[in-house]
C-alpha positions as CSV (number, residue, x, y, z in Angstrom):
1,M,18.9,6.5,-0.8
2,K,15.0,6.9,-1.7
3,E,14.2,8.4,-4.7
4,H,10.6,10.6,-5.3
5,T,11.1,10.0,-9.4
6,T,7.1,8.7,-9.2
7,T,4.2,10.3,-8.0
8,H,0.9,8.3,-6.7
9,T,-1.4,10.9,-6.5
10,E,-3.8,8.6,-8.4
11,N,-4.4,6.8,-5.3
12,I,-6.0,10.2,-3.2
13,P,-9.8,9.0,-4.2
14,R,-8.8,6.0,-3.0
15,L,-7.5,6.5,0.0
16,S,-10.2,9.0,0.9
17,R,-12.7,6.3,0.8
18,I,-10.3,4.7,2.5
19,E,-10.4,7.2,5.4
20,G,-14.3,7.6,4.9
21,Q,-14.1,3.8,5.7
22,I,-12.1,3.8,8.9
23,K,-14.7,6.8,10.2
24,G,-17.9,4.7,9.3
25,V,-16.2,1.7,11.6
26,K,-15.4,3.9,14.7
27,R,-18.8,5.3,14.1
28,M,-20.2,2.0,14.1
29,I,-17.9,1.3,17.5
30,A,-19.8,3.9,18.9
31,D,-23.0,3.5,18.6
32,G,-22.8,-0.4,19.3
33,E,-23.5,-2.0,16.5
34,Y,-23.4,-5.8,16.0
35,C,-19.5,-7.1,15.8
36,I,-19.7,-8.7,12.4
37,D,-20.8,-6.0,10.9
38,I,-17.9,-3.8,12.5
39,L,-15.5,-6.6,11.6
40,N,-17.2,-6.7,7.7
41,Q,-16.3,-3.3,7.4
42,I,-13.0,-3.2,9.1
43,Q,-12.1,-6.5,6.2
44,A,-13.3,-4.4,3.5
45,A,-10.9,-1.4,4.4
46,R,-8.5,-4.0,5.0
47,S,-8.5,-5.0,1.4
48,A,-9.0,-1.5,-0.2
49,L,-5.8,-0.2,2.0
50,Q,-4.1,-3.2,0.3
51,S,-4.9,-2.3,-2.9
52,V,-3.8,0.8,-2.9
53,S,-0.5,-0.9,-1.6
54,N,-0.4,-2.9,-4.6
55,I,-1.0,-0.6,-6.9
56,I,1.9,1.8,-5.8
57,L,4.3,-2.0,-5.4
58,E,3.2,-2.4,-9.2
59,K,4.5,1.5,-9.7
60,H,7.8,0.9,-8.2
61,L,8.6,-2.7,-9.9
62,N,7.2,-1.1,-13.5
63,H,9.5,2.4,-12.9
64,C,11.8,2.5,-10.0
65,V,13.5,-1.3,-10.3
66,S,13.1,-1.2,-14.2
67,S,15.0,1.9,-14.1
68,A,17.7,0.2,-12.2
69,L,18.2,-3.1,-14.1
70,V,17.9,-0.5,-17.6
71,E,21.0,1.6,-16.2
72,Q,22.8,-1.8,-15.1
73,N,23.6,-0.1,-11.8
74,E,24.7,-3.3,-9.8
75,S,24.6,-1.1,-6.3
76,V,21.3,-0.1,-7.4
77,I,19.6,-3.1,-8.9
78,D,21.2,-4.7,-5.2
79,E,19.9,-1.6,-3.6
80,K,16.1,-1.9,-4.8
81,L,16.0,-5.9,-4.3
82,E,17.1,-5.5,-0.6
83,E,14.6,-3.2,-0.5
84,I,11.6,-6.0,-2.2
85,M,12.6,-8.3,0.3
86,T,12.4,-6.3,3.4
87,L,8.9,-5.4,2.6
88,I,8.3,-8.8,1.2
89,K,9.3,-10.1,4.9
90,R,7.2,-7.4,7.1
91,M,4.2,-8.4,4.6
92,G,4.5,-12.4,5.9
93,K,4.5,-10.8,9.2
């Protein structure tokens, strides 16, 4: 069961900047730029994307998971914990 009770529109400007970074990397590759410079730009984009991911995860924990805890709904709590565990396992790969 997926809930859509939170918005993440505040991340749109960040994602637009990341999109620009990716286009810049593509341009750098097409122009034959120096490998290290390309890798530095890729790392910057990855870091920015990780920042957005962290913001969304924090919001999920503070809103969705905390709501399940307040409601004391065991099945929803279990579901939320399972979602987080699955995410943590994927992030570790």
